[in-house]
Structures are given as C-alpha cells and as structure tokens.
PDB file as gemmi writes it, atoms N, CA and C in Angstrom:
CRYST1    1.000    1.000    1.000  90.00  90.00  90.00 P 1                      
ATOM      1  N   UNK A   1      -2.638  18.137   5.058  1.00  0.00           N  
ATOM      2  CA  UNK A   1      -1.688  18.297   6.147  1.00  0.00           C  
ATOM      3  C   UNK A   1      -2.448  18.737   7.400  1.00  0.00           C  
ATOM      4  N   UNK A   2      -2.065  18.125   8.516  1.00  0.00           N  
ATOM      5  CA  UNK A   2      -2.736  18.430   9.781  1.00  0.00           C  
ATOM      6  C   UNK A   2      -2.338  19.808  10.289  1.00  0.00           C  
ATOM      7  N   UNK A   3      -3.317  20.501  10.901  1.00  0.00           N  
ATOM      8  CA  UNK A   3      -3.064  21.848  11.397  1.00  0.00           C  
ATOM      9  C   UNK A   3      -2.656  21.873  12.867  1.00  0.00           C  
ATOM     10  N   UNK A   4      -2.961  20.814  13.602  1.00  0.00           N  
ATOM     11  CA  UNK A   4      -2.637  20.784  15.031  1.00  0.00           C  
ATOM     12  C   UNK A   4      -1.917  19.492  15.372  1.00  0.00           C  
ATOM     13  N   UNK A   5      -1.320  19.483  16.585  1.00  0.00           N  
ATOM     14  CA  UNK A   5      -0.616  18.281  17.029  1.00  0.00           C  
ATOM     15  C   UNK A   5      -1.575  17.097  17.124  1.00  0.00           C  
ATOM     16  N   UNK A   6      -2.757  17.348  17.664  1.00  0.00           N  
ATOM     17  CA  UNK A   6      -3.712  16.254  17.843  1.00  0.00           C  
ATOM     18  C   UNK A   6      -4.188  15.720  16.490  1.00  0.00           C  
ATOM     19  N   UNK A   7      -4.356  16.605  15.515  1.00  0.00           N  
ATOM     20  CA  UNK A   7      -4.777  16.165  14.186  1.00  0.00           C  
ATOM     21  C   UNK A   7      -3.680  15.335  13.522  1.00  0.00           C  
ATOM     22  N   UNK A   8      -2.434  15.716  13.744  1.00  0.00           N  
ATOM     23  CA  UNK A   8      -1.312  14.950  13.194  1.00  0.00           C  
ATOM     24  C   UNK A   8      -1.255  13.561  13.831  1.00  0.00           C  
ATOM     25  N   UNK A   9      -1.489  13.505  15.133  1.00  0.00           N  
ATOM     26  CA  UNK A   9      -1.479  12.220  15.838  1.00  0.00           C  
ATOM     27  C   UNK A   9      -2.608  11.325  15.334  1.00  0.00           C  
ATOM     28  N   UNK A  10      -3.789  11.906  15.134  1.00  0.00           N  
ATOM     29  CA  UNK A  10      -4.920  11.136  14.620  1.00  0.00           C  
ATOM     30  C   UNK A  10      -4.632  10.627  13.208  1.00  0.00           C  
ATOM     31  N   UNK A  11      -3.937  11.429  12.406  1.00  0.00           N  
ATOM     32  CA  UNK A  11      -3.597  11.005  11.054  1.00  0.00           C  
ATOM     33  C   UNK A  11      -2.645   9.808  11.093  1.00  0.00           C  
ATOM     34  N   UNK A  12      -1.686   9.828  12.010  1.00  0.00           N  
ATOM     35  CA  UNK A  12      -0.763   8.701  12.159  1.00  0.00           C  
ATOM     36  C   UNK A  12      -1.511   7.450  12.632  1.00  0.00           C  
ATOM     37  N   UNK A  13      -2.401   7.634  13.591  1.00  0.00           N  
ATOM     38  CA  UNK A  13      -3.177   6.510  14.107  1.00  0.00           C  
ATOM     39  C   UNK A  13      -4.068   5.921  13.011  1.00  0.00           C  
ATOM     40  N   UNK A  14      -4.607   6.783  12.178  1.00  0.00           N  
ATOM     41  CA  UNK A  14      -5.470   6.334  11.097  1.00  0.00           C  
ATOM     42  C   UNK A  14      -4.701   5.445  10.124  1.00  0.00           C  
ATOM     43  N   UNK A  15      -3.461   5.803   9.850  1.00  0.00           N  
ATOM     44  CA  UNK A  15      -2.622   4.996   8.963  1.00  0.00           C  
ATOM     45  C   UNK A  15      -2.359   3.628   9.582  1.00  0.00           C  
ATOM     46  N   UNK A  16      -2.097   3.603  10.887  1.00  0.00           N  
ATOM     47  CA  UNK A  16      -1.863   2.326  11.570  1.00  0.00           C  
ATOM     48  C   UNK A  16      -3.117   1.449  11.539  1.00  0.00           C  
ATOM     49  N   UNK A  17      -4.277   2.051  11.811  1.00  0.00           N  
ATOM     50  CA  UNK A  17      -5.530   1.290  11.789  1.00  0.00           C  
ATOM     51  C   UNK A  17      -5.823   0.760  10.384  1.00  0.00           C  
ATOM     52  N   UNK A  18      -5.563   1.578   9.386  1.00  0.00           N  
ATOM     53  CA  UNK A  18      -5.813   1.171   8.009  1.00  0.00           C  
ATOM     54  C   UNK A  18      -4.962  -0.041   7.653  1.00  0.00           C  
ATOM     55  N   UNK A  19      -3.705  -0.041   8.078  1.00  0.00           N  
ATOM     56  CA  UNK A  19      -2.821  -1.174   7.801  1.00  0.00           C  
ATOM     57  C   UNK A  19      -3.312  -2.433   8.506  1.00  0.00           C  
ATOM     58  N   UNK A  20      -3.732  -2.294   9.762  1.00  0.00           N  
ATOM     59  CA  UNK A  20      -4.235  -3.443  10.516  1.00  0.00           C  
ATOM     60  C   UNK A  20      -5.506  -3.992   9.861  1.00  0.00           C  
ATOM     61  N   UNK A  21      -6.429  -3.085   9.521  1.00  0.00           N  
ATOM     62  CA  UNK A  21      -7.692  -3.510   8.920  1.00  0.00           C  
ATOM     63  C   UNK A  21      -7.461  -4.241   7.601  1.00  0.00           C  
ATOM     64  N   UNK A  22      -6.548  -3.719   6.793  1.00  0.00           N  
ATOM     65  CA  UNK A  22      -6.278  -4.330   5.497  1.00  0.00           C  
ATOM     66  C   UNK A  22      -5.701  -5.726   5.679  1.00  0.00           C  
ATOM     67  N   UNK A  23      -4.815  -5.879   6.645  1.00  0.00           N  
ATOM     68  CA  UNK A  23      -4.205  -7.168   6.926  1.00  0.00           C  
ATOM     69  C   UNK A  23      -5.248  -8.180   7.390  1.00  0.00           C  
ATOM     70  N   UNK A  24      -6.101  -7.773   8.315  1.00  0.00           N  
ATOM     71  CA  UNK A  24      -7.118  -8.674   8.859  1.00  0.00           C  
ATOM     72  C   UNK A  24      -8.124  -9.057   7.777  1.00  0.00           C  
ATOM     73  N   UNK A  25      -8.572  -8.097   6.988  1.00  0.00           N  
ATOM     74  CA  UNK A  25      -9.536  -8.388   5.923  1.00  0.00           C  
ATOM     75  C   UNK A  25      -8.937  -9.319   4.872  1.00  0.00           C  
ATOM     76  N   UNK A  26      -7.668  -9.119   4.556  1.00  0.00           N  
ATOM     77  CA  UNK A  26      -6.995  -9.979   3.596  1.00  0.00           C  
ATOM     78  C   UNK A  26      -6.944 -11.409   4.118  1.00  0.00           C  
ATOM     79  N   UNK A  27      -6.636 -11.557   5.398  1.00  0.00           N  
ATOM     80  CA  UNK A  27      -6.592 -12.893   6.007  1.00  0.00           C  
ATOM     81  C   UNK A  27      -7.979 -13.544   5.959  1.00  0.00           C  
ATOM     82  N   UNK A  28      -9.019 -12.762   6.261  1.00  0.00           N  
ATOM     83  CA  UNK A  28     -10.379 -13.296   6.227  1.00  0.00           C  
ATOM     84  C   UNK A  28     -10.747 -13.770   4.823  1.00  0.00           C  
ATOM     85  N   UNK A  29     -10.421 -12.978   3.822  1.00  0.00           N  
ATOM     86  CA  UNK A  29     -10.756 -13.347   2.449  1.00  0.00           C  
ATOM     87  C   UNK A  29     -10.017 -14.619   2.040  1.00  0.00           C  
ATOM     88  N   UNK A  30      -8.756 -14.740   2.470  1.00  0.00           N  
ATOM     89  CA  UNK A  30      -7.979 -15.939   2.158  1.00  0.00           C  
ATOM     90  C   UNK A  30      -8.614 -17.166   2.793  1.00  0.00           C  
ATOM     91  N   UNK A  31      -9.000 -17.053   4.062  1.00  0.00           N  
ATOM     92  CA  UNK A  31      -9.631 -18.176   4.756  1.00  0.00           C  
ATOM     93  C   UNK A  31     -10.970 -18.542   4.117  1.00  0.00           C  
ATOM     94  N   UNK A  32     -11.727 -17.535   3.686  1.00  0.00           N  
ATOM     95  CA  UNK A  32     -13.011 -17.795   3.024  1.00  0.00           C  
ATOM     96  C   UNK A  32     -12.806 -18.533   1.703  1.00  0.00           C  
ATOM     97  N   UNK A  33     -11.794 -18.128   0.934  1.00  0.00           N  
ATOM     98  CA  UNK A  33     -11.512 -18.797  -0.336  1.00  0.00           C  
ATOM     99  C   UNK A  33     -11.094 -20.247  -0.104  1.00  0.00           C  
ATOM    100  N   UNK A  34     -10.288 -20.458   0.937  1.00  0.00           N  
ATOM    101  CA  UNK A  34      -9.856 -21.816   1.260  1.00  0.00           C  
ATOM    102  C   UNK A  34     -11.068 -22.685   1.612  1.00  0.00           C  
ATOM    103  N   UNK A  35     -11.961 -22.156   2.437  1.00  0.00           N  
ATOM    104  CA  UNK A  35     -13.163 -22.892   2.816  1.00  0.00           C  
ATOM    105  C   UNK A  35     -14.021 -23.195   1.588  1.00  0.00           C  
ATOM    106  N   UNK A  36     -14.205 -22.198   0.742  1.00  0.00           N  
ATOM    107  CA  UNK A  36     -15.030 -22.379  -0.453  1.00  0.00           C  
ATOM    108  C   UNK A  36     -14.430 -23.441  -1.372  1.00  0.00           C  
ATOM    109  N   UNK A  37     -13.114 -23.445  -1.491  1.00  0.00           N  
ATOM    110  CA  UNK A  37     -12.452 -24.455  -2.319  1.00  0.00           C  
ATOM    111  C   UNK A  37     -12.668 -25.855  -1.780  1.00  0.00           C  
ATOM    112  N   UNK A  38     -12.555 -26.011  -0.471  1.00  0.00           N  
ATOM    113  CA  UNK A  38     -12.765 -27.322   0.148  1.00  0.00           C  
ATOM    114  C   UNK A  38     -14.220 -27.768  -0.003  1.00  0.00           C  
ATOM    115  N   UNK A  39     -15.136 -26.827   0.103  1.00  0.00           N  
ATOM    116  CA  UNK A  39     -16.557 -27.161  -0.087  1.00  0.00           C  
ATOM    117  C   UNK A  39     -16.802 -27.586  -1.530  1.00  0.00           C  
ATOM    118  N   UNK A  40     -16.171 -26.905  -2.459  1.00  0.00           N  
ATOM    119  CA  UNK A  40     -16.322 -27.246  -3.870  1.00  0.00           C  
ATOM    120  C   UNK A  40     -15.805 -28.638  -4.183  1.00  0.00           C  
ATOM    121  N   UNK A  41     -14.762 -29.063  -3.467  1.00  0.00           N  
ATOM    122  CA  UNK A  41     -14.192 -30.397  -3.663  1.00  0.00           C  
ATOM    123  C   UNK A  41     -14.901 -31.447  -2.818  1.00  0.00           C  
ATOM    124  N   UNK A  42     -15.900 -31.025  -2.047  1.00  0.00           N  
ATOM    125  CA  UNK A  42     -16.689 -31.916  -1.187  1.00  0.00           C  
ATOM    126  C   UNK A  42     -15.838 -32.628  -0.128  1.00  0.00           C  
ATOM    127  N   UNK A  43     -14.854 -31.910   0.413  1.00  0.00           N  
ATOM    128  CA  UNK A  43     -14.011 -32.451   1.490  1.00  0.00           C  
ATOM    129  C   UNK A  43     -14.566 -31.932   2.820  1.00  0.00           C  
ATOM    130  N   UNK A  44     -15.507 -32.672   3.383  1.00  0.00           N  
ATOM    131  CA  UNK A  44     -16.245 -32.199   4.553  1.00  0.00           C  
ATOM    132  C   UNK A  44     -15.372 -32.066   5.794  1.00  0.00           C  
ATOM    133  N   UNK A  45     -14.471 -33.009   6.027  1.00  0.00           N  
ATOM    134  CA  UNK A  45     -13.670 -32.948   7.260  1.00  0.00           C  
ATOM    135  C   UNK A  45     -12.687 -31.791   7.227  1.00  0.00           C  
ATOM    136  N   UNK A  46     -12.036 -31.600   6.079  1.00  0.00           N  
ATOM    137  CA  UNK A  46     -11.103 -30.472   5.956  1.00  0.00           C  
ATOM    138  C   UNK A  46     -11.855 -29.143   5.989  1.00  0.00           C  
ATOM    139  N   UNK A  47     -13.041 -29.121   5.382  1.00  0.00           N  
ATOM    140  CA  UNK A  47     -13.858 -27.909   5.384  1.00  0.00           C  
ATOM    141  C   UNK A  47     -14.319 -27.564   6.794  1.00  0.00           C  
ATOM    142  N   UNK A  48     -14.612 -28.581   7.604  1.00  0.00           N  
ATOM    143  CA  UNK A  48     -15.026 -28.338   8.987  1.00  0.00           C  
ATOM    144  C   UNK A  48     -13.903 -27.672   9.774  1.00  0.00           C  
ATOM    145  N   UNK A  49     -12.681 -28.134   9.565  1.00  0.00           N  
ATOM    146  CA  UNK A  49     -11.528 -27.523  10.238  1.00  0.00           C  
ATOM    147  C   UNK A  49     -11.318 -26.090   9.734  1.00  0.00           C  
ATOM    148  N   UNK A  50     -11.457 -25.884   8.420  1.00  0.00           N  
ATOM    149  CA  UNK A  50     -11.309 -24.544   7.847  1.00  0.00           C  
ATOM    150  C   UNK A  50     -12.384 -23.609   8.399  1.00  0.00           C  
ATOM    151  N   UNK A  51     -13.607 -24.133   8.587  1.00  0.00           N  
ATOM    152  CA  UNK A  51     -14.684 -23.320   9.146  1.00  0.00           C  
ATOM    153  C   UNK A  51     -14.372 -22.926  10.586  1.00  0.00           C  
ATOM    154  N   UNK A  52     -13.797 -23.842  11.355  1.00  0.00           N  
ATOM    155  CA  UNK A  52     -13.429 -23.532  12.733  1.00  0.00           C  
ATOM    156  C   UNK A  52     -12.415 -22.386  12.781  1.00  0.00           C  
ATOM    157  N   UNK A  53     -11.398 -22.461  11.927  1.00  0.00           N  
ATOM    158  CA  UNK A  53     -10.371 -21.417  11.871  1.00  0.00           C  
ATOM    159  C   UNK A  53     -10.977 -20.095  11.404  1.00  0.00           C  
ATOM    160  N   UNK A  54     -11.828 -20.165  10.385  1.00  0.00           N  
ATOM    161  CA  UNK A  54     -12.464 -18.961   9.841  1.00  0.00           C  
ATOM    162  C   UNK A  54     -13.398 -18.320  10.856  1.00  0.00           C  
ATOM    163  N   UNK A  55     -14.159 -19.129  11.592  1.00  0.00           N  
ATOM    164  CA  UNK A  55     -15.060 -18.590  12.614  1.00  0.00           C  
ATOM    165  C   UNK A  55     -14.286 -17.850  13.694  1.00  0.00           C  
ATOM    166  N   UNK A  56     -13.180 -18.429  14.100  1.00  0.00           N  
ATOM    167  CA  UNK A  56     -12.332 -17.790  15.111  1.00  0.00           C  
ATOM    168  C   UNK A  56     -11.797 -16.451  14.595  1.00  0.00           C  
ATOM    169  N   UNK A  57     -11.337 -16.448  13.347  1.00  0.00           N  
ATOM    170  CA  UNK A  57     -10.801 -15.219  12.752  1.00  0.00           C  
ATOM    171  C   UNK A  57     -11.893 -14.150  12.633  1.00  0.00           C  
ATOM    172  N   UNK A  58     -13.105 -14.557  12.268  1.00  0.00           N  
ATOM    173  CA  UNK A  58     -14.210 -13.605  12.173  1.00  0.00           C  
ATOM    174  C   UNK A  58     -14.532 -13.003  13.544  1.00  0.00           C  
ATOM    175  N   UNK A  59     -14.542 -13.853  14.574  1.00  0.00           N  
ATOM    176  CA  UNK A  59     -14.820 -13.359  15.926  1.00  0.00           C  
ATOM    177  C   UNK A  59     -13.751 -12.366  16.382  1.00  0.00           C  
ATOM    178  N   UNK A  60     -12.502 -12.672  16.076  1.00  0.00           N  
ATOM    179  CA  UNK A  60     -11.408 -11.773  16.467  1.00  0.00           C  
ATOM    180  C   UNK A  60     -11.503 -10.440  15.711  1.00  0.00           C  
ATOM    181  N   UNK A  61     -11.854 -10.507  14.437  1.00  0.00           N  
ATOM    182  CA  UNK A  61     -12.008  -9.283  13.643  1.00  0.00           C  
ATOM    183  C   UNK A  61     -13.168  -8.447  14.171  1.00  0.00           C  
ATOM    184  N   UNK A  62     -14.241  -9.105  14.583  1.00  0.00           N  
ATOM    185  CA  UNK A  62     -15.389  -8.387  15.131  1.00  0.00           C  
ATOM    186  C   UNK A  62     -15.047  -7.769  16.485  1.00  0.00           C  
ATOM    187  N   UNK A  63     -14.223  -8.462  17.257  1.00  0.00           N  
ATOM    188  CA  UNK A  63     -13.851  -7.975  18.590  1.00  0.00           C  
ATOM    189  C   UNK A  63     -13.114  -6.635  18.512  1.00  0.00           C  
ATOM    190  N   UNK A  64     -12.256  -6.482  17.506  1.00  0.00           N  
ATOM    191  CA  UNK A  64     -11.512  -5.225  17.359  1.00  0.00           C  
ATOM    192  C   UNK A  64     -12.173  -4.293  16.352  1.00  0.00           C  
ATOM    193  N   UNK A  65     -13.411  -4.616  15.977  1.00  0.00           N  
ATOM    194  CA  UNK A  65     -14.254  -3.788  15.129  1.00  0.00           C  
ATOM    195  C   UNK A  65     -13.705  -3.570  13.718  1.00  0.00           C  
ATOM    196  N   UNK A  66     -13.003  -4.571  13.201  1.00  0.00           N  
ATOM    197  CA  UNK A  66     -12.595  -4.516  11.801  1.00  0.00           C  
ATOM    198  C   UNK A  66     -13.805  -4.827  10.932  1.00  0.00           C  
ATOM    199  N   UNK A  67     -14.620  -5.782  11.390  1.00  0.00           N  
ATOM    200  CA  UNK A  67     -15.902  -6.063  10.744  1.00  0.00           C  
ATOM    201  C   UNK A  67     -16.980  -5.960  11.817  1.00  0.00           C  
ATOM    202  N   UNK A  68     -18.195  -5.715  11.398  1.00  0.00           N  
ATOM    203  CA  UNK A  68     -19.297  -5.594  12.341  1.00  0.00           C  
ATOM    204  C   UNK A  68     -19.640  -6.967  12.901  1.00  0.00           C  
ATOM    205  N   UNK A  69     -20.043  -7.015  14.159  1.00  0.00           N  
ATOM    206  CA  UNK A  69     -20.329  -8.310  14.800  1.00  0.00           C  
ATOM    207  C   UNK A  69     -21.475  -9.040  14.113  1.00  0.00           C  
ATOM    208  N   UNK A  70     -22.434  -8.306  13.577  1.00  0.00           N  
ATOM    209  CA  UNK A  70     -23.542  -8.955  12.879  1.00  0.00           C  
ATOM    210  C   UNK A  70     -23.077  -9.568  11.555  1.00  0.00           C  
ATOM    211  N   UNK A  71     -22.131  -8.905  10.887  1.00  0.00           N  
ATOM    212  CA  UNK A  71     -21.576  -9.449   9.653  1.00  0.00           C  
ATOM    213  C   UNK A  71     -20.853 -10.756   9.955  1.00  0.00           C  
ATOM    214  N   UNK A  72     -20.081 -10.773  11.026  1.00  0.00           N  
ATOM    215  CA  UNK A  72     -19.355 -11.989  11.417  1.00  0.00           C  
ATOM    216  C   UNK A  72     -20.334 -13.111  11.725  1.00  0.00           C  
ATOM    217  N   UNK A  73     -21.361 -12.788  12.475  1.00  0.00           N  
ATOM    218  CA  UNK A  73     -22.363 -13.786  12.850  1.00  0.00           C  
ATOM    219  C   UNK A  73     -23.093 -14.320  11.619  1.00  0.00           C  
ATOM    220  N   UNK A  74     -23.454 -13.441  10.719  1.00  0.00           N  
ATOM    221  CA  UNK A  74     -24.180 -13.830   9.501  1.00  0.00           C  
ATOM    222  C   UNK A  74     -23.318 -14.744   8.626  1.00  0.00           C  
ATOM    223  N   UNK A  75     -22.046 -14.380   8.462  1.00  0.00           N  
ATOM    224  CA  UNK A  75     -21.154 -15.200   7.640  1.00  0.00           C  
ATOM    225  C   UNK A  75     -20.962 -16.580   8.255  1.00  0.00           C  
ATOM    226  N   UNK A  76     -20.758 -16.626   9.573  1.00  0.00           N  
ATOM    227  CA  UNK A  76     -20.564 -17.902  10.247  1.00  0.00           C  
ATOM    228  C   UNK A  76     -21.788 -18.794  10.057  1.00  0.00           C  
ATOM    229  N   UNK A  77     -22.960 -18.217  10.173  1.00  0.00           N  
ATOM    230  CA  UNK A  77     -24.190 -18.971  10.018  1.00  0.00           C  
ATOM    231  C   UNK A  77     -24.329 -19.521   8.602  1.00  0.00           C  
ATOM    232  N   UNK A  78     -24.067 -18.701   7.621  1.00  0.00           N  
ATOM    233  CA  UNK A  78     -24.217 -19.123   6.228  1.00  0.00           C  
ATOM    234  C   UNK A  78     -23.170 -20.164   5.846  1.00  0.00           C  
ATOM    235  N   UNK A  79     -21.956 -19.996   6.352  1.00  0.00           N  
ATOM    236  CA  UNK A  79     -20.901 -20.960   6.042  1.00  0.00           C  
ATOM    237  C   UNK A  79     -21.175 -22.300   6.719  1.00  0.00           C  
ATOM    238  N   UNK A  80     -21.713 -22.265   7.938  1.00  0.00           N  
ATOM    239  CA  UNK A  80     -22.060 -23.506   8.638  1.00  0.00           C  
ATOM    240  C   UNK A  80     -23.166 -24.245   7.884  1.00  0.00           C  
ATOM    241  N   UNK A  81     -24.121 -23.513   7.361  1.00  0.00           N  
ATOM    242  CA  UNK A  81     -25.198 -24.121   6.580  1.00  0.00           C  
ATOM    243  C   UNK A  81     -24.631 -24.757   5.309  1.00  0.00           C  
ATOM    244  N   UNK A  82     -23.665 -24.087   4.715  1.00  0.00           N  
ATOM    245  CA  UNK A  82     -23.025 -24.608   3.513  1.00  0.00           C  
ATOM    246  C   UNK A  82     -22.275 -25.903   3.839  1.00  0.00           C  
ATOM    247  N   UNK A  83     -21.591 -25.927   4.959  1.00  0.00           N  
ATOM    248  CA  UNK A  83     -20.860 -27.130   5.374  1.00  0.00           C  
ATOM    249  C   UNK A  83     -21.829 -28.272   5.661  1.00  0.00           C  
ATOM    250  N   UNK A  84     -22.930 -27.947   6.313  1.00  0.00           N  
ATOM    251  CA  UNK A  84     -23.934 -28.962   6.632  1.00  0.00           C  
ATOM    252  C   UNK A  84     -24.476 -29.604   5.351  1.00  0.00           C  
ATOM    253  N   UNK A  85     -24.645 -28.780   4.326  1.00  0.00           N  
ATOM    254  CA  UNK A  85     -25.170 -29.277   3.053  1.00  0.00           C  
ATOM    255  C   UNK A  85     -24.215 -30.272   2.410  1.00  0.00           C  
ATOM    256  N   UNK A  86     -22.900 -29.959   2.412  1.00  0.00           N  
ATOM    257  CA  UNK A  86     -21.955 -30.884   1.768  1.00  0.00           C  
ATOM    258  C   UNK A  86     -21.687 -32.108   2.653  1.00  0.00           C  
ATOM    259  N   UNK A  87     -21.815 -31.956   3.968  1.00  0.00           N  
ATOM    260  CA  UNK A  87     -21.602 -33.088   4.862  1.00  0.00           C  
ATOM    261  C   UNK A  87     -22.740 -34.101   4.705  1.00  0.00           C  
ATOM    262  N   UNK A  88     -23.929 -33.620   4.426  1.00  0.00           N  
ATOM    263  CA  UNK A  88     -25.094 -34.497   4.257  1.00  0.00           C  
ATOM    264  C   UNK A  88     -25.045 -35.242   2.934  1.00  0.00           C  
ATOM    265  N   UNK A  89     -24.373 -34.640   1.960  1.00  0.00           N  
ATOM    266  CA  UNK A  89     -24.341 -35.243   0.618  1.00  0.00           C  
ATOM    267  C   UNK A  89     -23.385 -36.427   0.526  1.00  0.00           C  
TER     268      UNK A  89                                                      
END                                                                             
C-alpha cells in the first residue's frame, strides 16, 4: 500500500503501463507467429505483407519504449533475412 499521494498515483500509472505493455507485446507475438507460419508454408508474398505489418508494430512498440529500439531493429533484420531466404527458394 502506498504511503503518499504521489506513490499512490505512481502505483495507478504502473498498472496502466503494465496493461498497455502486455497488450502490445501480445500483439507483437501474434504477428511474429503469423509471419513464421507463412514462412513455414513458403508463401513469400503473404509473408512480405506480414513482415511489413510486423515491422511497423515493432517500430511503434520501440517508440513508446515497450521494447528496446535495438531489439526491434535486430528482429526486423533477422525476419527480413528469413523472408529473403524463402523468396529466393
């Protein structure tokens, strides 16, 4: 239990941030699974569109600091390489 007004306010804000972070991370994981499924089925055009949506979501998550910007950049790079591999095949 918070001892001061400011501590109580921070506790409320923390709950709001936690809910937002959980929602954004859940969306990211869903988009990643969708991309991985399309890559597994070797559907390059659909996977390219999924990568575009996922990259945008990663950038937005990094912008509000839900994920670190380097993590977003690293994932985008690795996923693009994965798409390039299936597109070449």
